[in-house]
Every structure is written in structure tokens, then in C-alpha cells.
C-alpha positions as CSV (number, residue, x, y, z in Angstrom):
1,M,100.2,110.6,133.7
2,D,101.2,107.1,133.8
3,K,98.0,105.3,132.7
4,V,98.9,102.9,130.0
5,I,96.2,102.0,127.4
6,N,96.8,98.9,125.3
7,L,95.3,100.2,122.0
8,Q,95.8,96.8,120.3
9,N,92.7,95.4,122.3
10,Y,91.1,98.8,123.2
11,R,88.3,98.6,120.7
12,Q,87.2,95.0,121.7
13,Q,87.5,95.9,125.4
14,A,85.5,99.1,125.1
15,L,82.8,97.3,123.0
16,G,82.7,94.4,125.5
17,A,82.5,96.7,128.5
18,T,79.7,98.7,126.8
19,L,77.7,95.6,126.0
20,D,78.3,94.0,129.5
21,G,77.9,97.3,131.4
22,E,81.5,96.9,132.9
23,D,84.0,99.5,133.7
24,N,86.8,99.4,131.0
25,G,89.2,100.7,133.6
26,S,89.5,97.2,135.2
27,Y,91.8,95.8,132.5
28,T,95.3,95.4,133.6
29,L,98.5,94.6,131.6
30,P,101.2,92.2,132.8
31,P,103.9,94.0,134.9
32,E,106.6,93.3,132.3
33,E,104.5,95.0,129.5
34,V,103.7,97.9,131.8
35,A,107.5,98.4,132.4
36,R,108.3,98.1,128.7
37,L,105.6,100.7,127.8
38,E,106.6,103.1,130.6
39,A,110.4,102.9,129.4
40,L,109.3,103.5,125.9
41,R,107.1,106.5,126.9
42,D,109.9,107.9,129.0
43,G,112.5,107.5,126.3
44,V,110.3,109.3,123.7
45,E,109.5,112.1,126.2
46,S,113.4,112.5,126.9
47,L,114.0,112.7,123.1
48,L,111.3,115.3,122.7
49,D,112.7,117.3,125.7
50,A,116.1,117.2,124.1
51,V,114.7,118.4,120.7
52,T,112.8,121.2,122.5
53,A,115.9,122.3,124.3
54,R,118.0,122.2,121.1
55,H,115.6,124.2,118.9
56,C,114.1,126.4,121.7
57,D,110.7,125.9,120.2
58,P,108.4,123.8,122.5
59,E,105.4,124.7,120.5
60,A,106.7,123.5,117.2
61,V,108.0,120.2,118.8
62,S,104.6,119.7,120.4
63,F,102.7,120.2,117.2
64,A,105.0,117.9,115.2
65,A,104.8,115.2,117.9
66,G,101.1,115.6,118.3
67,R,100.5,115.5,114.5
68,Y,102.6,112.3,114.2
69,A,100.8,110.7,117.1
70,A,97.3,111.7,115.9
71,M,97.8,110.5,112.4
72,R,99.5,107.2,113.4
73,I,96.9,106.4,116.1
74,Y,94.1,107.2,113.6
75,R,95.5,104.9,111.0
76,L,96.1,102.1,113.5
77,H,92.8,102.3,115.4
78,G,90.4,104.7,113.8
79,R,88.9,108.1,114.7
80,A,86.9,107.2,117.8
81,E,89.9,105.5,119.6
82,A,92.2,108.3,118.5
83,M,90.0,111.0,119.8
84,D,89.3,109.1,123.0
85,F,93.1,108.7,123.5
86,F,93.8,112.4,123.2
87,N,90.7,113.4,125.3
88,R,92.0,111.1,128.1
89,C,95.5,112.7,127.8
90,I,94.0,116.2,128.1
91,A,91.9,115.1,131.0
92,T,95.0,113.7,132.7
93,V,96.9,117.0,132.3
94,E,93.8,119.0,133.6
95,I,93.6,116.7,136.7
96,A,97.3,117.0,137.3
97,D,97.1,120.9,137.1
98,D,94.2,120.8,139.4
99,L,96.2,118.8,141.9
100,N,99.4,121.0,141.2
101,L,101.2,117.9,140.0
102,G,101.9,119.1,136.5
């Protein structure tokens, strides 16, 4: 579950890939940006795990975090990118579950 999507340029890349017929998955970030984003992701996940343990309510924490993420991504990037992001997240979990990595 460690695929990083740079949403700042996502719309332009997706549009360009569609127009050029290229695969959007070929875009890579510089290693230091990947490390920064991975550290941020891991930190947020640790905080959410701590809140879940403290309140013993993983569903409420998940809904709260998901709501925040959905609203923020929608406002920053629009509906299509937000929906695509969440679809990719769900697909990643499904693949991990199929491979027993989850």
C-alpha cells in the first residue's frame, strides 16, 4: 500500500497520458519526496492507530479520517480525482487481501 500519488500534478498527467495514450503509472517522484511523503503517511497512520486504541472505536476513527480526506481531496482536486484516489486505495486493499498481505 505504498504507491504515492502526487495529486498536485495528477490532473495534468492523467489528461496528458490520456491524450498521448501513455500509461500514467510511469511517472516517478524524486526519492527525497517519496521519503517525505512516506514518513508523513506513516505518521498519520500511527496517530490514527493511537486514537483508535484510545477510544476503542476503529469504525468511528475510520469514518472521521475518511470524511476529512474525502472532503479535503475533493476541495483541492475535484470529484474525479478524489473518487479515483479512493478507488485506487480500495483496489490496493483488495489486492493485499488477495495476496494475504493485509
